N, C-alpha and C positions, 0 to 999 in steps of 0.2 A: 504493500500500500504506500503510494507516494505521499510526501508531505503536502499540506495545504499550501496554497499560493500566497496567502497573506500572513506574514510573520512580523507582527508589529514591533517597531523600535522607535521610541520617542525621539531620540537624537536624529535619526534619519528623517523622520516625519518633519521635525522642526527645520532641518536643513533644506528640505524640499518644498514644504508648504507653510513655513512659518511667516510671521509678520515681517521680519527683516528681509527675507527672501522676496516677499511680495513687493515691498517698498523699493527694492533695488532695481526694478524694471518699470517702464512706463505702463505696460499692460497690467502689471501687478497692482500699480497704484490705481488704475482704473477699476480693478476688481474691488479693492478696499473701499474706494469712494462709492461705488455702486452699492456695496453692502451697507455703508454708512447711511446713504440716502434711503435705502429700503428699511433701515431701522433694526438691522440685525444686532442681537445682543453680543454675539461672538463674530469678530471680523475674520479670524482665521481658525482653522481646525485645531491646531495645537498651540 
């Protein structure tokens, strides 16, 4: 039986989907701003 595909790691998740990673690119900033406008309680997953 093979391992499941999702093996969670907080550090990896932060590096890939964290707030600083989002803010480092213009498209990421767009995502953050869109979530702010929508009124999301959490702007990023981790």
